[in-house]
N, C-alpha and C positions, 0 to 999 in steps of 0.2 A: 782296466788293463794292467797286466803284471808280467814280469819275467819269472819263469819257473826254473827249478833245478831239474836234474835228470830224472827225478821221480815224479815230476808234475806238480810239486808243491810251490806256492808262490814265495819268492825270496826278495823281490824288489818290485816297486811300483813304477810304471812308466809315467813320464811327464805328460801332463794334460795340456801343455802349451802347443797350439797348432801353428802359430806364425813364428818364423825365425828371420830376423833382419828385414821384415816387411814382406817376406815371401812365404808361401806354403806349398806343399807338395801338390803337383798337378798344374801349377801356373805355367802359361806359355810365356817364354822369355827369349830375349836375344842376348847372347853372351859374346863380348868382344874380348878375346884372350890375346894379350900382347906377345907372350913368349911361351915356349914349351912345345911339347909334342902336338898339342891341339891348337896351336896358334891360329887365329883368324876369327871370323864371325860365324856363329852357329845359332840356329833357331830350333827350339824344341820345348819339351816339358821338363820341369826341374824337379829334383828330389832334394828336399832341404834337410839340413842337420843343424843342431844347436851350436856346433862349433863354427859355423860359417863357411864350411867347405862343402859345396854342393856338387851334385852330379846331374847330368842332363841326358835325356833320351831323345835322339833325333831320328830322322828317317834313315840316316847312315849308320846308326849304332849309338853306343853309350860314350859319353865324354865325361871323364872324371880324372882328377879333381879340378874344381875351379872355385875361386873365392867369390863371395857375395858381392864385392865391390865392382866386379866386371859384368854383372848381370843387370838387365833392365827388363821390367815387366811389360809384356805386350798385352796379355789378357789374363784376367783372374780365373782361377779354377772354379767352374760352376757345375761340374758333374757331366759335361758333355765332352766328347772327344772330337777335336777339330783337325783338319788337315792343314799342312803348312803351305 
């Protein structure tokens, strides 16, 4: 995997690390956000980043940003799509 420039030539290589702070993209999680625009409890699939600032896709839409310390794993990503 690599990042390309505007001509399609590789300029950077993507990180091969799949887990960030114990989570990976696609995990079903429950996030309890104490303050901010999205305060409350939300359940959905998480999109991870190496910085620790995740985003979540729920049935009601996208919730972003949220810190990894407010997220608890419900189910590991296993290739299937589950309803909440």
